C-alpha angles and dihedrals in degrees: 000000000000118000108232111188127174112270106261132175119265113276099264098222091060089066094063098043092123093055091047090055091046091053092047090055093060110128096235096044135268126293105208108201094153105101135037098238113140118243101182122094123281105248113266093235089061094047091050092049091050092049092045090056095045092112094078110142098158131073117266119230124251091232092053128230122310088244092056093047089051091049091051092051092048091050098049092042094051100035103032104027089240122194116255114284146160125231088267085080096061136068134167118234134199095254116321096258091072089053092051092048097045102034097092092053093044090050092053096251106167139188108294094030119115127236119191118210133173118283091241107030154159103273096234093075089064093040091055090051091048091052088058092045091242129150115251123219120185121213138171095200140007091258089059093066100072117168096009128124103195126188094206131024123193124201126177126199126199083029128233109238106011102040090226114157119213111226127226095268093047094051091046090050090054090050091051092045095051093046092049089052096044090240129140110248110212116191120199102209098162092128094046096117091061109069112146111170095023139008117261118240118221126224085226093062108118090219089061100042101034093247094299131104093198111141093004134112125179122198121208137178139196091204095094104023093049104022087246102134092124092056094057095224123164141129144200130224128191149076105025094217090054093045094048090048090053091048090053094050094044091054088066092048099047094240097161130152108228115257097239090050090053090055091052090049092054095057095040094050088053094055124070096170095082090049091056090049090054092046090057091053092052094045090056093047091046092054093049095048098041092050091051093048095049090046089054093053101264123140117220115208129191103342091140089141145357130061101293141075114223102211140170139189091196093263137091111297092234089062090049091049089053090049088053092046090056085060094048095258125127117206134163119255111235095235088072084078101043138305094275086067095053096114094050140075127211113227117193125219090205100105132098120275089252094054092044090052091047092050092049091051093050093047088058094054 
């Protein structure tokens, strides 16, 4: 039987395999600043909760436990000034990437439908649309989407890869645009805890959405805020009819967050202290790397939040990535995220203090 998969773009990392190998051959070891995978310890309170729930012989539910749903509501209400909701507006997911990739299909997006994604964007938005056979339109603002009638609109703040933070007026404009078009507005806010130069604004904020979650869906992750990427722990919050529809579909597909992971999520969502500790680590790494880059003649654009520096030497990002590889540093060329990013590289802050210091030293050579 022939395997007939949807036509997807080449996996971007395969295209820089030679530079990756070059960087790994560096005499003093590689500094991998290419991906946003956490390297710092998972907080002990999360580890203890996971271990304490290890005796978990029964199946978890797709909707999650009542305690987890309550913890999610408490978190988004306290941290993101969320509009009033019941637990019908929340659902855990198996790491937010699966939600991004599968959402168009689960929503019933079909060939011929339009999905709007950011102009410079995390590739999985486009991959999810391609899986559904939809047409992708890129846009930097609502006014840039003239003449379209999308079924789904994605926004992402702080942005991966640029670190750009959408302000209050911008988020509100996207809400108004999507509602006027009858589209679902999905906001990827997984980097929301890491605003540096300004404070991120959530799609859930009642000042932005008029106190209603109708037509809105926010996606959140504990991977970055709690160093929990290996647990695959995320959740969505929004329009209760959309959320309950997703719960119903996902029951058929077995999309369940493991019970012990749910227990870890509960305690970590209830604790902000470990998030502030992690923020301080990233602030220090950001200062070291940004100072080295500017000193070496780079310009850093956007980068108001998130876990990356969006930097350029005024040349194609592939050339810059090779320059970095010669110094034992792996970064992501900006064209991974769309042609408007072609002259940039994305540089992650998710490396140990030792590797960040080594990379900064090599950039200055």
